[in-house]
N, C-alpha and C positions, 0 to 999 in steps of 0.2 A: 401738572403736565406730563403727558408722556415722553420722556427723553430719549426713547430708542429711534433708531433711524431706519425706516424702510428701505430694503436693498433696491438700489436703481436698477433698470432694465438690463444694464450691460453687466450687472452683478449677478443676475440669475443665473441658475445651472439648469441645463436640459439633460435629457437621457445620454444623449452622447458624451456630454462632461462627466457624468457619473461612470459610465461605461470605460472611458477614458483612465480615470482615476484609479477604478478598481483593476484594470489591467495593468497598470503600472505598480500598483501595490503587491498584486499577486505575482508578476512577473520578475520584479525586481531590477530589471534593465530594459532598455528601449527595444533591445531585439527580441526578449521573451513577450513584452507587451504587444510588439507589433505582431507576433505570431498569434497570440490569444485574440487579437482584433481582426486578424486577415488583412493586415495592412503591410506596408513596407515601413521601415524603420525611421525614414526622413519624415514619412507623413505624420507619424506618431509624435515625433520631437517638434514638428511644427504646431501640432495641436495642442500639445503641452505648453509651448511658448506662447500661443494665441490666448490660451485659458488662464494663466499666470499674469499676463499683461492685463487682460480684462478684468480681474479680479484684484489687480495690485497687490498680489501675494506670491510668496514663494512656497509651492506646497511640496516640493523635493528638492533635498540636497543633492548636488551633482558628486559623484565620487568616481574613480577611476574602475571601482569594482560593481558599479551601478548607480541606482537613484534610492535614497534613504528617504522615505517618506516622514514628513512632520506630522504633528498631532492632528492637524486639520485634514490632511491627506487621508490619515488613518480613520478618522471620524466619517469623512465623506464615503470612503470605500465600505464601512459597515452600514452606512444608509443604502449604499448601492447594491450590496448584498442583500439586503432586506427587500428591496425593489426587485432584484433578481429572483429571490424567493417567491414572491407573490406572484410574479409572471410566470414561474414554472407551476405553481400550483393553478393558476387559471388555464394553463395549456391542458393540465391534466383533467381539470374540470371539463374542458371542451372535449378531451378525448372520450369521456363517456363510460362505458362499462368495462369490466374486467378484461375482455379479450381485446379491447381497443387501446389499452394502455400502451402509449407510444412514447417515442423519443430515444434518448441515449443514456445508457447507464454504463459510467466506468469504475470498473473494480481493479484495485491493485493488490497484488498478493506477490509471493515468492513463487518461483517456479516449482519448487517442491509441493507447495499447497496446492497450487494451480493443477499440476499433473495428478497428485494423489488425492486430492479431496473435491477440488471444485469441478473440473472437467467432468467426472462422472455424473454430475447432476445438471449440466448445462443443457442436455437434450431436452429433458422433462421441464426445465424452466421455459425454455424455447417454445415448447409445445404449448404452455400455459399463457404465454405472453408473446405470441408470433410476431408482434409489430414493435416490440421494444429491442433495440439494438444494443447489445452488449458489447464492451470494449474492455479485454482482459489485459491487463498491464503486469508483466511479471518483471520484478526486480528485487534485490535484496535491500534496496533503499526504499524507505518509506515516503512514498509519493504525498506531497503536501495537499491535505485535504482543504486547509485553509484557503490555498489559491486555486482550489477546484482543479488540480492535476487530476484527481479521481473524486468520484462521490463515496465510494465504500473502499475501505482497507479490511482485508483478512491476514491477521499477523499472529505468528508465534511470539508471545511476550508475558512476562509476569507482571509488567508494569506499563500498562497502555497509556498514553500522552493523557495528562489530566484535561486537556482542552477539548478532546474528543469525548463522543457518547458512543455507547455501544452494548454488545452482549458477550457473556463469556460462552464459548460453546463447548468447553470441556479441556481435558488434559491431555495434552500429547505426550505419548511415552516412547522411550527410545531404548535400544539395546545394542550391543556389539555383536555384529554379525560377520559369517564366514560362509564360503561356498565350500560344499563338502569335499570338493577335490583338494582343498588345501589342508584338511585335517588329517591328523595321524589315524590309522586303522584302530578300532576299539581292540583292547580295552585302555589302550594309551589315552591320556588326557592333552588336549591342545594346550599349549601355553602361548597365550596372545602376544607376550613381549617377545617370541621367538618367530613371529610371522611379520610378513609385510603388511604395513597399514595405508590406508588411503584416508586423507584428512581435507577438510574445506579451507585450510587456512591459507590458501593462495590468494585469498580475497580479504582485503583490509576489513571490509564490512563483517566479515566471519572469522576474523582473527581471534575474536574473543567469544565465539560460540561456545554454547555449554559443552559440546561435545569435545572440543579442543582444550577447555578447561579441564574437564573430567579425565581426559587422555593425559595429559602433563601432570596431573596429581597421582593417578593411580598407576601410570606407567611411565615414569618420567623419563626412563632410559629410552624409550621408543622414539626413533626418528623416522617419521612417515617415508615410505619409498615413492608415494605419489601423492601429490597435491592438487587440488583442484579449486574452483571457485563457486561450488554449488553442492548442496546437500542431496540433491536428485542425482548429481554426478556421483557421488560417494556411494548411494544406493545400487547404481548402475554398475560401478565398478565390481562391488561386492556380488552382484547378479552373474557377473562374467568372469569371477574367479581371479580376478586380478589382485586383489588384496582384501584384508579385513577392514572393517570400518563401522562407525557408528552411525545410525540412522533411524529414523522413527519407524515404529512397528506399522504404521498404516501403509509404508511403501513395501515392506519385505516380509510381514507376517503372512504365513499359509504359501510362501514360495518353497516347493519341494526340495530343491537343491541348495538351499539356505538355512543355515543353523545359528539360532541366538546363542552366543556364547556366555551371556549374562542373563538374570533375570530381571526384574524390576530394579532400575537404579534411580532412586528419588533425585538424585543430583542431575539427571538427564531430563527430568520432567519439565515441562512449560505448559503455557496455556495458549488456548486458541481463542481469538478475540475478532468479533465482527465489529468495525468501528465505523463511523462516519462524523461529519462535522454537525454541530447543533443547528446551524443554519438550514441544513437541507434533510434533518431527520424525519420532517413531516411530510416530505414529498411522497407520493403515493408510489412511485417507482422504487424508491429506497425501502418504504415499509414492506412493499411485498416481496422485495428480495430478501429482507432480514427474516420475514416470517418463513418463507420458502426454505432458507438454508437452515435456520433454526429447526424446523421440522423434518429436514432429510438429512443432515450431515451428521453421520456417525463415527465416533473414535473408537479403535480397538483398544 
């Protein structure tokens, strides 16, 4: 005899139940889940109460910091992501041909990579896929691809997260730069230790940046005259003749008034990665973006 018990009608889950659990797992709090579902927090809270009462189970532990999903909630969220992925693929099949590829593609990166590498490619990408809406999210923090805060991340790192998949786009090389106005007249040689520096370590997320570690090791006596929270701001400060600083070659190479004070410094090298979550890697809009960026992006 089969001893398994079929679920009663009140135990069955529908698409709204799965969407609720997925939003709560991704959001971590009622407020964030409400934002993802475009509902108010009290509505989401009541929906969770009804679902747990109907199932006779506790799906989430309540904490002051938010909601902690149990094993069942995590398993249901994985099922919901699979359904979500299939719906996305169905939408793309309905969209038809190349120029009809539609929907929204969320790309997260830093302001440096956005301005220096990605934006110069956007016009061509938009011309190829005019009905695809791009959302470009600039932040030094890695948006959660698992929670679908973004579909794709472009990051400078030598250790991409193991749970993500992607493509290595090349090596980002950096140098120490100075505006010509700050340098002594030839044949005198500039001494970087005697010049004012600009550094990105005003931001916690950049306090351990490669450029900061390199400066502290090579020029331990230097105290930056200017601190900011962006590598892009460092490059702009150098361009304006405010101070010397370390920045990627793709931002400053070829600027007539800016001089590299160092050659290639392997300690400043990092890798550029295009990353996505395994659940969305097969989506057509993700694939066309990957292919486009890999073909077009060039690092000096």
